[in-house]
C-alpha positions as CSV (number, residue, x, y, z in Angstrom):
1,M,30.8,-34.8,-11.2
2,T,27.9,-32.6,-10.3
3,D,27.6,-30.8,-6.9
4,R,24.6,-29.0,-5.7
5,V,25.7,-25.4,-4.9
6,A,22.5,-23.8,-3.7
7,D,19.2,-24.6,-2.2
8,F,16.3,-22.4,-1.2
9,H,12.7,-22.7,0.1
10,V,9.7,-20.4,0.3
11,D,7.5,-20.6,3.4
12,F,3.8,-19.8,3.4
13,T,2.2,-18.3,6.5
14,R,-1.5,-18.1,7.5
15,F,-3.2,-17.8,10.9
16,L,-6.8,-17.2,9.9
17,A,-8.7,-19.4,7.3
18,P,-11.1,-17.7,4.9
19,D,-14.0,-18.5,7.3
20,G,-12.2,-16.8,10.1
21,T,-11.2,-19.9,11.9
22,A,-7.7,-19.8,13.5
23,V,-5.6,-22.5,11.9
24,A,-2.7,-21.8,14.3
25,P,-2.4,-20.0,17.7
26,L,-2.2,-16.2,17.1
27,P,1.0,-14.5,18.2
28,G,0.6,-13.1,21.7
29,F,0.3,-9.4,20.8
30,F,-2.9,-10.0,18.8
31,D,-5.3,-9.4,21.6
32,D,-8.9,-8.3,21.2
33,P,-8.3,-4.5,21.2
34,T,-5.5,-5.0,18.6
35,L,-7.7,-7.1,16.3
36,R,-10.6,-4.6,16.6
37,R,-8.3,-1.8,15.6
38,L,-7.0,-3.7,12.6
39,Y,-10.6,-4.4,11.6
40,G,-11.6,-0.8,12.0
41,H,-8.7,0.4,9.8
42,M,-9.7,-2.0,7.0
43,V,-13.4,-0.9,7.2
44,L,-12.3,2.7,7.0
45,A,-10.1,2.0,4.0
46,R,-13.0,0.4,2.2
47,A,-15.3,3.3,3.1
48,F,-12.8,5.7,1.6
49,D,-12.5,3.5,-1.5
50,T,-16.2,3.5,-2.0
51,K,-16.5,7.3,-1.7
52,A,-13.5,7.9,-3.9
53,I,-15.0,5.8,-6.7
54,A,-18.3,7.7,-6.4
55,L,-16.5,11.0,-6.6
56,Q,-14.5,9.9,-9.6
57,R,-17.6,8.8,-11.4
58,T,-19.2,12.2,-10.9
59,G,-16.1,14.1,-12.2
60,R,-14.8,15.3,-8.8
61,L,-11.7,13.1,-8.6
62,G,-9.2,12.0,-11.2
63,T,-8.5,8.4,-12.2
64,Y,-8.5,6.3,-9.0
65,A,-7.0,2.9,-8.2
66,P,-9.4,0.9,-5.9
67,S,-8.1,-1.5,-3.3
68,L,-11.3,-3.6,-2.9
69,G,-10.2,-7.0,-1.5
70,Q,-6.7,-5.9,-0.7
71,E,-7.3,-3.9,2.5
72,A,-5.4,-6.3,4.7
73,V,-2.1,-5.8,2.8
74,A,-2.0,-2.0,3.2
75,V,-3.4,-2.0,6.8
76,A,-0.9,-4.6,7.9
77,V,2.0,-2.5,6.4
78,G,0.9,0.6,8.2
79,A,0.3,-1.2,11.5
80,A,3.6,-3.1,11.5
81,M,5.7,0.0,10.9
82,V,6.9,2.4,13.6
83,D,6.9,6.2,13.3
84,T,10.5,6.5,12.3
85,D,10.2,4.0,9.4
86,V,9.5,5.4,5.9
87,L,6.7,4.1,3.6
88,V,7.4,4.2,-0.2
89,P,4.0,3.2,-1.6
90,S,2.5,2.6,-5.0
91,F,-1.0,3.6,-5.8
92,R,-3.2,1.2,-3.8
93,E,-1.8,1.7,-0.3
94,H,-4.2,4.3,1.1
95,G,-5.0,1.9,4.0
96,A,-1.4,2.1,5.1
97,Q,-1.3,5.8,4.7
98,L,-4.4,6.2,6.9
99,V,-2.9,4.0,9.6
100,R,0.4,6.1,9.4
101,G,-1.4,9.4,9.9
102,V,-2.2,10.7,6.5
103,T,-5.7,12.3,6.7
104,L,-8.8,11.4,4.7
105,Q,-8.9,14.9,3.4
106,E,-5.3,14.8,2.2
107,L,-6.1,11.6,0.3
108,F,-9.1,13.1,-1.4
109,L,-7.0,16.1,-2.3
110,F,-4.3,14.0,-3.8
111,W,-6.7,12.0,-6.0
112,A,-8.3,15.2,-7.1
113,G,-4.9,16.4,-8.4
114,D,-4.2,18.9,-5.6
115,E,-0.6,19.0,-4.5
116,R,-1.7,19.8,-0.9
117,G,-2.7,16.2,-0.7
118,N,1.0,15.3,-0.5
119,D,1.7,17.7,2.4
120,F,1.0,15.0,5.0
121,A,0.0,16.1,8.5
122,G,1.4,12.9,9.9
123,P,4.3,10.9,8.4
124,R,6.3,13.8,7.1
125,Q,9.0,11.7,5.6
126,D,6.8,9.1,3.9
127,F,6.9,9.3,0.1
128,P,3.9,10.3,-2.0
129,V,2.0,7.8,-4.1
130,C,4.0,6.5,-7.1
131,I,1.9,6.0,-10.2
132,P,4.5,4.6,-12.6
133,V,4.8,0.9,-12.0
134,G,7.9,-0.1,-10.0
135,S,9.8,3.2,-10.5
136,H,9.7,3.9,-6.7
137,A,11.7,0.8,-5.8
138,P,15.1,2.4,-6.4
139,H,13.9,5.4,-4.3
140,A,13.2,3.0,-1.4
141,A,16.7,1.6,-1.8
142,G,18.1,5.1,-1.6
143,V,16.1,5.8,1.6
144,A,17.4,2.6,3.2
145,L,20.9,3.4,2.2
146,A,20.6,6.7,3.9
147,F,19.5,5.0,7.1
148,K,22.5,2.7,6.9
149,L,25.0,5.4,6.3
150,R,23.6,7.4,9.2
151,R,23.6,4.3,11.4
152,E,20.0,4.9,12.2
153,A,17.8,2.0,13.4
154,R,15.2,2.6,10.8
155,A,13.7,0.7,7.9
156,A,12.0,1.5,4.6
157,V,9.0,-0.4,3.3
158,C,8.4,-0.5,-0.5
159,V,5.0,-1.8,-1.7
160,F,4.2,-2.8,-5.3
161,G,2.1,-5.2,-7.2
162,D,2.9,-8.5,-9.0
163,G,3.3,-6.8,-12.3
164,A,6.1,-4.6,-10.9
165,T,8.2,-7.7,-10.2
166,S,8.6,-8.0,-14.0
167,K,10.2,-4.5,-14.2
168,G,13.9,-3.8,-14.2
169,D,13.5,-1.0,-11.6
170,V,12.4,-3.5,-9.0
171,Y,15.1,-6.0,-9.6
172,E,17.8,-3.3,-9.6
173,A,16.5,-2.1,-6.3
174,M,16.4,-5.6,-4.9
175,N,19.9,-6.3,-6.1
176,L,21.3,-3.1,-4.4
177,A,19.4,-4.0,-1.2
178,G,21.0,-7.4,-1.1
179,A,24.5,-6.3,-2.1
180,W,24.5,-3.5,0.5
181,T,22.5,-5.3,3.2
182,L,20.0,-2.4,3.3
183,P,17.2,-2.1,5.9
184,L,14.4,-2.5,3.3
185,V,11.3,-4.6,3.3
186,F,9.7,-5.2,-0.1
187,V,6.0,-6.1,-0.1
188,V,4.5,-7.6,-3.2
189,A,0.7,-7.2,-3.2
190,N,0.1,-10.2,-5.5
191,N,-3.5,-9.5,-6.6
192,Q,-3.0,-11.9,-9.6
193,W,-3.5,-9.2,-12.2
194,A,-1.2,-6.6,-13.8
195,I,-4.0,-4.6,-15.2
196,S,-5.4,-7.3,-17.7
197,V,-2.3,-9.6,-17.6
198,R,-2.6,-12.7,-15.4
199,R,0.2,-13.4,-13.0
200,A,0.9,-16.7,-14.8
201,H,1.5,-14.8,-18.1
202,Q,4.0,-12.4,-16.4
203,T,6.6,-14.9,-15.1
204,A,7.3,-18.6,-15.1
205,A,8.6,-18.4,-11.5
206,R,6.6,-20.6,-9.2
207,T,6.5,-17.9,-6.6
208,L,7.2,-14.2,-6.7
209,A,8.9,-14.5,-3.3
210,Q,11.7,-16.6,-4.7
211,K,12.8,-13.6,-6.9
212,A,14.5,-12.3,-3.7
213,V,16.8,-15.3,-3.7
214,A,18.6,-14.1,-6.8
215,A,19.3,-10.8,-5.0
216,G,20.8,-12.5,-2.1
217,F,18.1,-12.4,0.6
218,A,15.0,-14.3,1.7
219,G,11.5,-14.1,0.4
220,E,8.3,-15.6,1.8
221,Q,4.6,-16.0,1.0
222,V,1.9,-14.8,3.3
223,D,-1.9,-15.1,3.0
224,G,-2.5,-11.5,1.9
225,N,-6.1,-11.7,3.1
226,D,-5.1,-12.6,6.6
227,V,-4.2,-9.3,8.3
228,V,-2.8,-11.2,11.4
229,A,-0.3,-13.2,9.3
230,L,0.8,-10.2,7.4
231,C,1.3,-8.0,10.5
232,H,3.3,-10.8,12.1
233,A,5.6,-11.4,9.1
234,L,6.1,-7.6,8.6
235,R,7.0,-7.0,12.2
236,Q,9.6,-9.8,12.1
237,A,11.1,-8.5,8.9
238,L,11.1,-4.9,10.0
239,D,12.7,-5.8,13.4
240,R,15.5,-7.7,11.6
241,A,16.0,-4.9,9.1
242,R,16.3,-2.2,11.8
243,A,18.8,-4.5,13.7
244,G,21.1,-4.7,10.6
245,G,19.7,-8.0,9.3
246,G,19.2,-6.7,5.8
247,P,16.3,-6.8,3.3
248,H,13.4,-9.1,3.0
249,L,10.6,-9.7,0.6
250,I,7.0,-10.6,1.5
251,E,4.7,-11.9,-1.3
252,A,1.1,-11.2,0.0
253,L,-1.2,-13.5,-1.9
254,T,-4.5,-11.6,-2.4
255,Y,-7.0,-10.8,-5.2
256,R,-8.1,-7.6,-6.8
257,L,-11.9,-7.7,-6.5
258,G,-12.5,-4.5,-8.4
259,D,-11.2,-2.8,-11.6
260,H,-7.5,-2.0,-11.9
261,T,-8.5,1.7,-11.9
262,T,-11.6,3.6,-12.7
263,A,-10.3,3.8,-16.3
264,D,-10.5,0.0,-16.5
265,D,-13.3,-2.5,-17.1
266,A,-12.1,-5.8,-15.6
267,S,-15.2,-7.7,-17.0
268,R,-13.5,-7.6,-20.4
269,Y,-10.7,-10.0,-19.3
270,R,-12.1,-12.0,-16.4
271,D,-15.6,-13.5,-15.6
272,D,-17.9,-13.1,-12.7
273,E,-17.4,-16.7,-11.6
274,E,-13.7,-16.2,-11.0
275,V,-14.3,-12.9,-9.0
276,G,-17.1,-14.6,-7.0
277,R,-14.8,-17.3,-5.8
278,H,-12.4,-14.8,-4.4
279,W,-15.1,-12.9,-2.6
280,K,-15.1,-15.8,-0.2
281,E,-11.5,-14.8,0.8
282,D,-12.5,-11.2,1.7
283,P,-10.1,-10.0,4.4
284,I,-12.7,-7.9,6.2
285,A,-15.3,-10.6,6.4
286,R,-12.6,-13.0,7.5
287,L,-11.5,-10.9,10.5
288,R,-15.1,-10.0,11.4
289,A,-16.0,-13.7,11.5
290,H,-13.0,-14.4,13.8
291,L,-13.8,-11.5,16.1
292,T,-17.4,-12.6,16.3
293,A,-16.6,-16.2,17.1
294,R,-14.3,-15.2,20.0
295,G,-17.0,-12.9,21.4
296,A,-15.1,-9.7,20.6
297,W,-17.5,-8.2,18.1
298,T,-21.3,-7.6,18.0
299,R,-23.9,-6.3,15.6
300,D,-24.0,-3.1,17.6
301,D,-20.2,-2.8,17.2
302,E,-20.5,-3.3,13.5
303,E,-23.3,-0.7,13.1
304,A,-21.4,1.9,15.2
305,L,-18.2,1.4,13.2
306,L,-19.9,1.7,9.8
307,T,-21.7,4.8,10.9
308,D,-18.5,6.4,12.2
309,C,-16.5,5.5,9.1
310,A,-19.2,6.8,6.8
311,A,-19.4,10.1,8.7
312,R,-15.7,10.6,8.7
313,V,-15.3,9.9,5.0
314,E,-18.2,12.2,4.1
315,A,-16.9,15.0,6.2
316,A,-13.4,14.7,4.8
317,A,-14.7,14.7,1.2
318,R,-16.9,17.7,1.9
319,D,-14.0,19.6,3.5
320,A,-11.6,18.7,0.6
321,Q,-14.1,19.9,-2.0
322,A,-14.7,23.1,-0.1
323,L,-11.1,24.2,-0.2
324,A,-10.4,27.1,-2.6
325,P,-8.2,25.9,-5.5
326,E,-4.6,26.8,-5.4
327,P,-3.4,29.5,-7.8
328,A,-2.0,28.3,-11.1
329,A,1.4,29.5,-10.1
330,A,1.5,26.7,-7.5
331,L,2.5,24.4,-10.4
332,F,6.1,25.8,-10.0
333,D,6.3,26.0,-6.2
334,H,7.6,22.5,-5.4
335,L,10.0,21.9,-8.3
336,Y,13.2,23.6,-7.1
337,A,14.5,25.3,-3.9
338,T,15.3,28.2,-6.2
339,L,13.6,28.3,-9.6
340,P,15.9,28.6,-12.6
341,P,15.5,31.9,-14.4
342,A,13.6,30.4,-17.3
343,L,10.9,28.9,-15.0
344,A,10.9,31.9,-12.8
345,G,10.0,34.0,-15.9
346,Q,7.2,31.6,-16.8
347,R,5.9,31.7,-13.2
348,A,5.8,35.5,-13.2
349,A,4.0,35.6,-16.6
350,L,1.4,33.2,-15.2
351,V,0.9,35.3,-12.1
352,Q,0.4,38.3,-14.3
353,A,-2.1,36.5,-16.5
354,E,-4.1,35.4,-13.5
355,A,-4.2,39.0,-12.2
356,D,-5.2,40.3,-15.6
357,H,-8.2,37.9,-15.7
358,A,-9.2,38.2,-12.1
């Protein structure tokens, strides 16, 4: 005799179609001012992206990971969180960081290799950008465990790409989150590519959301180019997590329109026709079309926003580049509360060398 011992399902949520048409009534808190703010955040994130790429190409920034086409994911994450939550990001979430209060200047400093870029003016407990794929997921589990042990009504949000779901670090973090009912929301920015590896070549799972089921909690899919749907799903998941309802996974279906990083040439593994099809799903154009159709956005509004974003980004880039570089000894200054003798000696030698060559 055979008995079925488990069933699961994965829901998919969308409120705005690619052309901006509402396919379902928007949740009540998405009024015109809220939608305009979300739109402004996405436009600013793209303006930063464009400038960062230009600076990298001229040797003024290090290798940079563009977020072109994925702005809705990061902005929704930042907008859905509250101040007491903690963001544990990967390397494509500068939209969330900006919404959370990280400054444009700090982001430019970080990508230029300046540690001052991690000294956030705003979200002091948010984690810095994590470059290794998936290695920050256990850190997020640790943050959420601390919240639970302290009985704090707070939640952690961990964001990573589709490729990270094939890493052991991510599953171990999910397993702990499920076993210990941690207040942790995992967000998979499924942009269909792990550098040059297609999503279909990474896993045979029909969805990435269902990977949460094996860890003992629910996963869902959301249109990752619909900032309304993402905000709604994230708010619900975060509210549950803060109330003791445990972890949740959101698979945000999106597409990486640009290169993986500025060290990548995506034209070597995908063609223009494929990318062109996905431009029709652009999250910024989608929300702009919706706002325009409901009479909440005009050409004058658009021109004013683009001018403002460009001015803010240019000023921040200029200010970041104008800062005097830190002394070489700063390499040692954020490693330990008290430097071990061996490193203290190296630091002293470096300080002396700098003085001798001043």
